[in-house]
C-alpha positions in Angstrom: 86.1 -29.3 -21.7 89.0 -28.0 -19.6 91.4 -30.5 -18.0 90.3 -29.4 -14.5 86.7 -30.3 -15.2 87.8 -33.7 -16.6 89.8 -34.4 -13.4 86.9 -33.4 -11.2 84.5 -35.5 -13.3 86.8 -38.6 -12.8 87.1 -37.9 -9.1 83.3 -37.6 -8.9 82.8 -40.9 -10.6 85.4 -42.5 -8.3 83.7 -41.1 -5.2 80.2 -42.2 -6.4 81.5 -45.7 -7.2 83.0 -45.9 -3.8 79.8 -44.7 -2.2 77.8 -47.4 -4.1 80.3 -50.1 -3.2 80.3 -49.2 0.5 76.5 -49.0 0.6 75.8 -52.4 -1.1 78.8 -54.4 0.1 79.7 -55.0 3.7 83.3 -55.7 4.4 84.9 -57.7 7.1 87.9 -55.5 7.3 87.7 -53.2 10.3 89.7 -50.4 8.5 87.0 -50.3 5.7 84.0 -50.8 8.0 85.0 -48.1 10.5 86.6 -45.5 8.4 85.2 -45.7 4.9 81.7 -46.9 5.7 80.1 -43.5 5.0 78.1 -43.9 1.8 76.0 -40.8 2.2 79.1 -38.6 2.8 80.8 -40.1 -0.2 77.7 -39.5 -2.3 77.6 -35.9 -1.2 81.3 -35.6 -2.1 80.6 -37.1 -5.5 77.8 -34.5 -6.1 80.0 -31.6 -5.0 82.8 -32.7 -7.3 80.3 -33.1 -10.2 79.0 -29.5 -9.6 82.6 -28.2 -9.4 83.3 -30.0 -12.7 80.3 -28.3 -14.3 81.6 -24.8 -13.4 84.3 -25.2 -16.1 81.8 -26.0 -18.9 81.4 -23.5 -21.7 77.6 -23.6 -22.1 75.5 -22.0 -19.3 72.5 -24.3 -19.9 74.7 -27.4 -19.5 76.3 -26.0 -16.3 72.8 -25.5 -14.9 71.6 -28.9 -16.1 74.4 -30.5 -14.1 74.8 -28.2 -11.1 71.1 -28.1 -10.1 70.7 -31.9 -9.8 74.1 -32.1 -8.2 73.1 -29.5 -5.6 69.9 -31.4 -4.9 71.9 -34.6 -4.6 74.2 -33.0 -2.0 71.2 -31.9 0.0 69.5 -35.2 -0.2 72.6 -37.2 0.7 73.4 -35.0 3.7 69.8 -35.1 4.9 69.4 -38.9 4.6 72.9 -39.4 6.1 72.1 -37.3 9.1 68.8 -39.1 9.6 70.5 -42.5 9.3 73.2 -41.4 11.8 70.6 -40.2 14.3 68.5 -43.4 14.1 71.4 -46.0 13.9 74.0 -44.6 16.2 75.8 -47.1 18.4 77.7 -46.6 21.6 80.8 -48.6 22.4 80.3 -50.5 25.6 83.6 -52.3 25.7 85.6 -55.4 24.8 85.9 -58.9 26.3 89.4 -60.2 25.8 89.8 -63.7 24.4 92.6 -65.9 23.3 95.0 -63.9 21.1 94.3 -62.4 18.6 90.6 -62.5 19.3 88.3 -60.2 21.4 84.6 -59.6 21.6 83.2 -56.1 20.9 80.1 -54.9 22.7 78.0 -52.1 21.3 74.6 -50.7 22.4 72.1 -48.7 20.3 68.5 -47.6 20.8 65.9 -49.9 19.2 64.1 -47.4 16.8 62.4 -44.5 18.6 61.3 -46.4 21.7 62.9 -46.9 25.1 64.3 -50.3 24.2 67.9 -51.0 23.6 69.8 -53.4 21.4 73.1 -55.0 22.3 75.3 -55.9 19.4 78.1 -58.4 19.8 80.9 -59.0 17.3 84.2 -60.9 17.3 87.3 -59.2 16.2 90.5 -60.8 15.0 93.3 -58.2 15.5 95.8 -58.1 12.7 96.9 -54.5 12.3 95.6 -53.0 9.0 94.0 -56.4 8.2 92.0 -56.8 11.4 88.6 -58.4 10.7 85.3 -58.3 12.5 82.2 -60.5 12.3 78.8 -60.3 13.9 78.2 -62.7 16.8 74.7 -61.7 18.0 72.0 -59.1 18.5 69.8 -58.9 21.6 66.8 -56.5 21.9 65.6 -55.9 25.5 62.0 -55.2 24.7 61.2 -58.5 26.4 63.1 -58.4 29.8 63.9 -62.1 29.5 65.8 -61.5 26.2 68.1 -58.8 27.7 71.8 -59.5 27.1 73.5 -60.5 30.4 77.0 -61.7 29.7 79.4 -63.3 27.2 82.4 -65.5 28.0 85.0 -67.5 26.2 84.6 -71.2 26.8 87.5 -72.3 24.7 90.0 -71.1 22.1 87.4 -71.0 19.4 84.1 -71.0 21.3 81.9 -68.4 23.0 78.9 -68.6 25.2 76.3 -65.7 25.3 73.8 -65.6 28.2 70.6 -63.6 28.5 68.6 -62.6 31.5 66.4 -65.6 31.8 69.4 -68.0 31.9 69.3 -69.2 28.3 72.7 -69.6 26.7 73.8 -69.4 23.1 77.0 -71.3 22.3 78.8 -70.1 19.2 81.8 -71.8 17.6 84.4 -69.9 15.6 86.1 -71.3 12.5 89.5 -72.3 13.8 91.3 -71.0 10.7 89.5 -67.7 9.9 87.9 -66.9 13.2 84.5 -66.3 11.5 81.5 -67.4 13.7 79.9 -70.5 12.3 76.5 -69.4 13.7 75.1 -66.2 15.2 72.5 -65.5 17.8 69.6 -63.0 17.6 66.6 -62.2 19.8 64.0 -59.7 18.5 66.5 -58.0 16.1 
């Protein structure tokens, strides 16, 4: 096996391992969550690298035995990735500033294929490359009373979320890490 094929094989295994890690393990680090959380793209890259490694093999039957499943893997990963992207896309609504270094991130997404929307809330602790983000709550507006209305800081480590019918959800953050001690969810 030529050295080029060995390097491509190693790169393929690394990309496949990273794809599996990102798919099965959710990280709190914003850098990893926003920039490396693309398991289907990493899986497609792993398959492309594997097919490229197979080109350098001496036996034609072995090249085909590797290249055909790798090509099918690329197609499947891209198709499923595009489908997941279409069904789970979120739109940034904004941020609610809090006591430094915290802020609340608001995102909205469609609830499946229907007209309903889902509001996602998360708390972010800014720290440069080591910024972290945790889920605060999720509110589906299929019932008008459950529609997200507002969020406000009630203290240096406490947040209050209000829905349309006036119910409130107080959430306390861990004073050391900033991780929410509870979360709120309605119809999510």
